[in-house]
C-alpha positions as a LaTeX table, in Angstrom:
\begin{tabular}{lrrr}
\hline
Residue & $x$ (\AA) & $y$ (\AA) & $z$ (\AA) \\
\hline
Met1 & 0.07 & $-0.29$ & 0.08 \\
Ile2 & 3.09 & 2.43 & 0.61 \\
Ala3 & 4.45 & 1.23 & $-2.52$ \\
Arg4 & 1.58 & 2.47 & $-4.06$ \\
Trp5 & 1.02 & 5.57 & $-2.48$ \\
Leu6 & 4.66 & 6.54 & $-3.30$ \\
Ile7 & 4.60 & 5.43 & $-6.88$ \\
Ile8 & 0.89 & 7.77 & $-7.41$ \\
Phe9 & 3.89 & 10.64 & $-5.55$ \\
Leu10 & 6.79 & 10.58 & $-7.73$ \\
Leu11 & 4.23 & 10.58 & $-11.09$ \\
Thr12 & 2.84 & 13.15 & $-9.34$ \\
Leu13 & 5.79 & 15.20 & $-8.95$ \\
Thr14 & 7.15 & 14.02 & $-12.20$ \\
Cys15 & 3.86 & 15.14 & $-14.33$ \\
Ala16 & 4.47 & 19.11 & $-11.78$ \\
Phe17 & 8.13 & 19.26 & $-13.22$ \\
Ser18 & 7.88 & 18.73 & $-16.62$ \\
Gln19 & 4.48 & 21.28 & $-16.95$ \\
Gly20 & 6.86 & 23.45 & $-14.64$ \\
Thr21 & 10.21 & 22.91 & $-17.71$ \\
Ser22 & 8.31 & 23.01 & $-20.94$ \\
Asn23 & 5.83 & 26.12 & $-19.93$ \\
Pro24 & 7.38 & 29.15 & $-18.22$ \\
Ala25 & 6.55 & 31.54 & $-16.54$ \\
Phe26 & 5.50 & 34.45 & $-18.57$ \\
Glu27 & 4.31 & 37.80 & $-16.14$ \\
Tyr28 & 0.56 & 37.77 & $-17.87$ \\
Gly29 & 0.30 & 34.25 & $-16.27$ \\
Pro30 & $-1.68$ & 31.67 & $-17.97$ \\
Arg31 & $-3.02$ & 32.07 & $-22.12$ \\
Pro32 & $-6.86$ & 33.04 & $-21.44$ \\
Pro33 & $-9.52$ & 30.55 & $-22.59$ \\
Leu34 & $-10.62$ & 32.91 & $-25.93$ \\
Pro35 & $-7.53$ & 34.35 & $-27.98$ \\
Val36 & $-7.73$ & 38.32 & $-26.74$ \\
Phe37 & $-6.12$ & 39.40 & $-24.19$ \\
Asp38 & $-7.21$ & 43.52 & $-22.44$ \\
Pro39 & $-6.32$ & 43.92 & $-18.77$ \\
Thr40 & $-7.51$ & 47.59 & $-19.05$ \\
Ser41 & $-10.85$ & 46.83 & $-20.65$ \\
Ile42 & $-10.31$ & 49.00 & $-23.76$ \\
Leu43 & $-12.51$ & 47.01 & $-25.18$ \\
Thr44 & $-16.26$ & 45.75 & $-23.97$ \\
Pro45 & $-16.97$ & 42.44 & $-22.84$ \\
Asp46 & $-19.47$ & 42.27 & $-25.44$ \\
Glu47 & $-16.87$ & 43.31 & $-28.34$ \\
Ala48 & $-13.90$ & 41.36 & $-26.84$ \\
Val49 & $-15.79$ & 37.94 & $-27.67$ \\
Lys50 & $-17.41$ & 39.22 & $-31.00$ \\
Ile51 & $-13.79$ & 39.94 & $-32.28$ \\
Ala52 & $-12.66$ & 35.85 & $-29.96$ \\
Gln53 & $-15.13$ & 33.70 & $-30.49$ \\
Pro54 & $-14.51$ & 32.78 & $-34.23$ \\
Met55 & $-10.85$ & 33.12 & $-33.44$ \\
Glu56 & $-11.21$ & 30.37 & $-31.00$ \\
Asp57 & $-13.59$ & 28.90 & $-33.78$ \\
Leu58 & $-11.01$ & 28.82 & $-36.22$ \\
Arg59 & $-7.96$ & 27.92 & $-34.23$ \\
Arg60 & $-9.98$ & 24.52 & $-32.54$ \\
Lys61 & $-11.12$ & 23.75 & $-36.46$ \\
Glu62 & $-8.28$ & 24.71 & $-38.40$ \\
Gly63 & $-5.71$ & 25.44 & $-35.87$ \\
Val64 & $-5.31$ & 28.78 & $-36.88$ \\
Asp65 & $-3.66$ & 30.28 & $-34.04$ \\
Val66 & $-4.72$ & 34.46 & $-33.98$ \\
Phe67 & $-4.50$ & 36.21 & $-30.62$ \\
Thr68 & $-4.99$ & 39.15 & $-29.56$ \\
Val69 & $-3.44$ & 41.73 & $-27.63$ \\
Val70 & $-4.52$ & 45.26 & $-26.69$ \\
Leu71 & $-2.61$ & 47.10 & $-24.45$ \\
Pro72 & $-2.32$ & 50.30 & $-23.31$ \\
Asp73 & 0.96 & 51.19 & $-24.13$ \\
Leu74 & 4.24 & 49.41 & $-25.40$ \\
Gly75 & 6.73 & 51.12 & $-23.53$ \\
Glu76 & 9.78 & 52.18 & $-24.97$ \\
Ala77 & 9.10 & 48.34 & $-26.29$ \\
Pro78 & 8.97 & 47.15 & $-30.23$ \\
Pro79 & 5.68 & 45.62 & $-31.01$ \\
Glu80 & 7.72 & 42.60 & $-33.26$ \\
His81 & 9.51 & 41.93 & $-29.21$ \\
Val82 & 6.50 & 42.35 & $-27.12$ \\
Ala83 & 4.33 & 40.71 & $-29.77$ \\
Lys84 & 6.85 & 37.79 & $-29.68$ \\
Arg85 & 6.82 & 37.67 & $-26.09$ \\
Phe86 & 3.24 & 36.59 & $-25.62$ \\
Ala87 & 3.79 & 33.79 & $-28.84$ \\
Asp88 & 6.04 & 32.25 & $-27.58$ \\
Ala89 & 3.89 & 31.94 & $-24.31$ \\
Trp90 & 0.75 & 31.17 & $-25.98$ \\
Gly91 & 1.01 & 30.54 & $-29.78$ \\
Asn92 & 0.58 & 27.36 & $-31.62$ \\
Pro93 & 4.82 & 27.28 & $-31.83$ \\
Asp94 & 3.38 & 26.32 & $-35.81$ \\
Ile95 & 1.37 & 29.04 & $-37.21$ \\
His96 & $-0.31$ & 31.88 & $-35.08$ \\
Ala97 & $-0.48$ & 35.65 & $-35.63$ \\
Ile98 & $-0.25$ & 37.93 & $-32.65$ \\
Val99 & $-2.65$ & 41.46 & $-33.50$ \\
Leu100 & $-1.23$ & 43.56 & $-30.84$ \\
Tyr101 & $-2.74$ & 47.06 & $-30.78$ \\
Thr102 & $-2.34$ & 50.22 & $-27.82$ \\
Pro103 & $-5.14$ & 53.54 & $-28.91$ \\
Asn104 & $-3.94$ & 56.50 & $-30.64$ \\
Thr105 & $-0.66$ & 54.83 & $-31.44$ \\
Lys106 & 0.93 & 55.48 & $-35.38$ \\
Gly107 & 1.09 & 52.10 & $-36.41$ \\
Ser108 & $-1.96$ & 50.13 & $-34.80$ \\
Pro109 & $-2.64$ & 48.17 & $-34.80$ \\
Trp110 & $-0.33$ & 45.79 & $-35.89$ \\
Ile111 & $-0.14$ & 42.34 & $-37.15$ \\
Ile112 & 2.74 & 40.22 & $-36.11$ \\
Pro113 & 2.82 & 36.84 & $-37.59$ \\
Gly114 & 5.51 & 33.24 & $-36.90$ \\
Gly115 & 5.99 & 29.98 & $-36.58$ \\
Lys116 & 7.05 & 27.24 & $-38.47$ \\
Val117 & 4.51 & 27.64 & $-41.77$ \\
Ile118 & 5.50 & 31.01 & $-41.84$ \\
Ser119 & 9.22 & 30.15 & $-42.50$ \\
Leu120 & 8.39 & 28.53 & $-45.92$ \\
Ile121 & 6.73 & 31.57 & $-47.43$ \\
Lys122 & 8.97 & 34.63 & $-49.08$ \\
Gln123 & 9.52 & 37.58 & $-46.47$ \\
Glu124 & 8.90 & 39.66 & $-49.05$ \\
Leu125 & 5.29 & 38.71 & $-49.77$ \\
Ile126 & 4.92 & 38.63 & $-46.38$ \\
Lys127 & 5.66 & 42.12 & $-45.61$ \\
Lys128 & 3.67 & 43.29 & $-48.27$ \\
Ser129 & 0.70 & 41.27 & $-47.33$ \\
Val130 & 0.45 & 42.30 & $-43.03$ \\
Ala131 & 1.98 & 46.02 & $-44.31$ \\
Asp132 & $-1.68$ & 46.10 & $-47.12$ \\
Ala133 & $-3.65$ & 43.92 & $-44.05$ \\
Gln134 & $-2.03$ & 45.96 & $-41.19$ \\
Arg135 & $-3.16$ & 49.53 & $-44.05$ \\
Arg136 & $-7.18$ & 48.69 & $-44.83$ \\
Ala137 & $-7.48$ & 47.14 & $-40.28$ \\
Ser138 & $-6.50$ & 51.52 & $-39.85$ \\
Leu139 & $-8.69$ & 53.17 & $-41.98$ \\
Gln140 & $-11.91$ & 51.64 & $-39.32$ \\
Pro141 & $-13.14$ & 54.41 & $-37.71$ \\
Thr142 & $-13.59$ & 52.85 & $-34.03$ \\
Pro143 & $-10.48$ & 50.54 & $-31.82$ \\
Ser144 & $-12.86$ & 47.98 & $-32.01$ \\
Gly145 & $-13.67$ & 48.00 & $-35.42$ \\
Lys146 & $-9.66$ & 48.23 & $-35.71$ \\
Val147 & $-8.75$ & 46.20 & $-33.46$ \\
Arg148 & $-11.79$ & 43.20 & $-35.04$ \\
Ala149 & $-10.79$ & 44.29 & $-38.72$ \\
Ala150 & $-6.67$ & 43.80 & $-37.84$ \\
Thr151 & $-7.83$ & 40.50 & $-36.99$ \\
Glu152 & $-9.57$ & 39.09 & $-39.42$ \\
Glu153 & $-7.54$ & 39.93 & $-41.37$ \\
Ala154 & $-4.64$ & 38.46 & $-39.76$ \\
Ala155 & $-6.77$ & 34.79 & $-40.11$ \\
Asp156 & $-7.49$ & 35.45 & $-43.68$ \\
Leu157 & $-3.67$ & 35.88 & $-44.02$ \\
Leu158 & $-2.48$ & 32.59 & $-42.22$ \\
Arg159 & $-5.54$ & 31.06 & $-43.39$ \\
Met160 & $-3.76$ & 32.11 & $-47.11$ \\
Trp161 & 0.18 & 31.01 & $-46.26$ \\
Thr162 & $-1.13$ & 27.77 & $-45.20$ \\
Gly163 & $-2.78$ & 26.47 & $-48.10$ \\
Ser164 & 0.87 & 28.04 & $-50.24$ \\
Ala165 & 2.41 & 26.10 & $-47.92$ \\
Val166 & 0.69 & 22.72 & $-47.73$ \\
Thr167 & 0.61 & 23.12 & $-51.59$ \\
His168 & 4.50 & 24.08 & $-51.94$ \\
Gly169 & 5.32 & 21.42 & $-50.19$ \\
Glu170 & 3.36 & 18.87 & $-52.29$ \\
Asn171 & 4.57 & 20.95 & $-55.38$ \\
Val172 & 7.67 & 19.40 & $-53.77$ \\
Arg173 & 7.52 & 16.60 & $-53.00$ \\
Asp174 & 5.55 & 15.58 & $-56.97$ \\
Trp175 & 9.18 & 17.38 & $-58.27$ \\
Arg176 & 11.21 & 15.09 & $-56.09$ \\
Asn177 & 9.57 & 12.17 & $-57.13$ \\
Thr178 & 9.01 & 12.69 & $-60.94$ \\
Leu179 & 13.32 & 13.30 & $-60.45$ \\
Leu180 & 13.43 & 9.89 & $-58.74$ \\
Thr181 & 11.29 & 8.13 & $-62.16$ \\
Gln182 & 12.94 & 10.08 & $-64.52$ \\
Arg183 & 16.18 & 8.92 & $-63.50$ \\
Ser184 & 14.84 & 5.17 & $-62.88$ \\
Glu185 & 13.74 & 5.09 & $-66.45$ \\
Arg186 & 17.52 & 6.81 & $-67.99$ \\
Ile187 & 19.23 & 4.11 & $-65.83$ \\
Gln188 & 16.58 & 1.37 & $-67.05$ \\
Arg189 & 16.95 & 2.03 & $-70.62$ \\
Trp190 & 20.52 & 2.19 & $-70.66$ \\
Lys191 & 20.82 & $-1.12$ & $-69.12$ \\
Tyr192 & 18.68 & $-2.44$ & $-72.46$ \\
Ile193 & 21.29 & 0.37 & $-74.52$ \\
Ala194 & 23.92 & $-1.78$ & $-72.65$ \\
Leu195 & 22.50 & $-5.19$ & $-73.27$ \\
Ala196 & 21.63 & $-5.09$ & $-76.51$ \\
Val197 & 25.32 & $-4.25$ & $-77.41$ \\
Gly198 & 26.56 & $-6.60$ & $-75.54$ \\
Cys199 & 24.25 & $-9.06$ & $-77.44$ \\
Ser200 & 25.01 & $-7.47$ & $-81.04$ \\
Ile201 & 29.34 & $-7.68$ & $-80.65$ \\
Ile202 & 28.76 & $-11.49$ & $-80.65$ \\
Pro203 & 27.33 & $-12.47$ & $-83.54$ \\
Leu204 & 29.05 & $-9.34$ & $-85.36$ \\
Phe205 & 33.16 & $-10.51$ & $-83.43$ \\
Phe206 & 31.63 & $-14.47$ & $-85.34$ \\
Leu207 & 30.51 & $-12.51$ & $-89.06$ \\
Gly208 & 33.74 & $-10.91$ & $-89.11$ \\
Trp209 & 36.16 & $-13.54$ & $-88.38$ \\
Lys210 & 33.70 & $-15.88$ & $-91.11$ \\
Ile211 & 35.12 & $-12.99$ & $-93.17$ \\
Arg212 & 38.25 & $-13.17$ & $-92.89$ \\
Ser213 & 38.60 & $-16.74$ & $-93.53$ \\
His214 & 36.94 & $-16.81$ & $-96.11$ \\
Leu215 & 39.30 & $-13.89$ & $-98.28$ \\
Ala216 & 42.50 & $-15.59$ & $-96.75$ \\
Gly217 & 40.72 & $-19.03$ & $-97.79$ \\
Lys218 & 40.92 & $-17.40$ & $-101.37$ \\
Ala219 & 44.33 & $-15.55$ & $-100.99$ \\
Pro220 & 47.37 & $-16.90$ & $-104.07$ \\
Leu221 & 49.59 & $-19.59$ & $-102.30$ \\
Arg222 & 53.46 & $-17.88$ & $-101.31$ \\
Phe223 & 55.91 & $-19.84$ & $-100.20$ \\
Pro224 & 58.03 & $-18.76$ & $-98.17$ \\
Gln225 & 60.73 & $-16.07$ & $-97.71$ \\
Pro226 & 64.32 & $-18.14$ & $-97.44$ \\
Thr227 & 66.53 & $-16.51$ & $-94.75$ \\
Tyr228 & 70.16 & $-16.79$ & $-94.86$ \\
Ser229 & 72.21 & $-16.20$ & $-91.66$ \\
Arg230 & 75.68 & $-16.64$ & $-91.64$ \\
Arg231 & 78.10 & $-19.49$ & $-90.45$ \\
Leu232 & 80.27 & $-19.82$ & $-88.29$ \\
Gly233 & 81.32 & $-15.86$ & $-88.94$ \\
Ala234 & 81.75 & $-16.16$ & $-92.37$ \\
Pro235 & 80.67 & $-13.44$ & $-94.64$ \\
Phe236 & 79.96 & $-14.91$ & $-97.48$ \\
Cys237 & 78.13 & $-17.82$ & $-98.03$ \\
Gly238 & 79.70 & $-18.93$ & $-101.79$ \\
Gly239 & 82.13 & $-21.96$ & $-101.73$ \\
Asn240 & 79.48 & $-24.78$ & $-104.13$ \\
Ser241 & 82.24 & $-24.28$ & $-106.98$ \\
Ala242 & 85.08 & $-24.56$ & $-104.89$ \\
Ser243 & 87.95 & $-26.89$ & $-105.79$ \\
Leu244 & 90.53 & $-28.98$ & $-103.78$ \\
Asp245 & 93.45 & $-30.43$ & $-106.67$ \\
Leu246 & 95.45 & $-32.76$ & $-103.43$ \\
Glu247 & 98.21 & $-34.21$ & $-106.57$ \\
Thr248 & 99.29 & $-30.82$ & $-106.68$ \\
Ser249 & 99.45 & $-30.26$ & $-103.92$ \\
Ser250 & 101.90 & $-32.78$ & $-102.25$ \\
Gly251 & 103.98 & $-32.77$ & $-105.43$ \\
Lys252 & 105.71 & $-29.13$ & $-104.91$ \\
Ser253 & 105.69 & $-30.17$ & $-101.55$ \\
\hline
\end{tabular}
C-alpha cells in the first residue's frame, strides 16, 4: 500500500516538473480561454467576445491561431518584441499571428505572424501582405473596429499562407518523385542499351571472323621467303664451285 502511494506521488511530482519546464513562467500568466488579452478593458466585454469567438472556432477547426493583445502602451519596446513574448508563451509554434493594438499609436494595430509554416513563405510576400492588411484595418473609425478588422485580416492571411505552404510542400514532393522516376527510367534504359550492345557484339565478331577466314582462303599461295644466316662468322656463304687439287699440292711439297 505504501509503495502504491509512493508511486502515485512520484508520478504527480514528475508531471508537475515536466509542466513547469515545458511552460516557462510568463508575467501575464497562462493563456486565457478566449484568444483576446485586454487587461485594462479597452474593449467592452461584448466587443472582446465578438472578436475572440470566431478566432477560437478557427483555431479548433483548422489549427490557425490568431491571438489579439490590447495594451494601453508599449513603453520603449518595439511591437515585434512584445508580440514575440506573447507568441512564445501562448502561440501555436506551427502557425500563429499576434494582433497587437495600443490606442492612439501610429501604426497600430500591428499584425505579427510567426511559426514553422510561416518560415516556408517568402518574406517579401509576408511583408507586403501584412502592410496591406494593417492599412485596411487602420481605416476603421473605432478602436474595436480596428482590432476586429486586423484580427480577421490576420486570420485570412494565415489561412492563405497555410494553403500555400501545403501546396508548396506537395509541389516539392511531386518534383522530387518526378526526378526519381526519370532517373530510374534513364538507368533502366541504359541497361537495355548495354544489353543490346553486348548481344550484338558476339554475332558481329563471329561474322567478321568468318569473312576474314573466307578471304584468307581465296588468296594466292606463296612460298615463304628464304632467310639467310652466317655460318661460323663467314661474311659470305658461297663456295659451291670451289675445288682442291690434292696431287698438285702434295708434289710441290
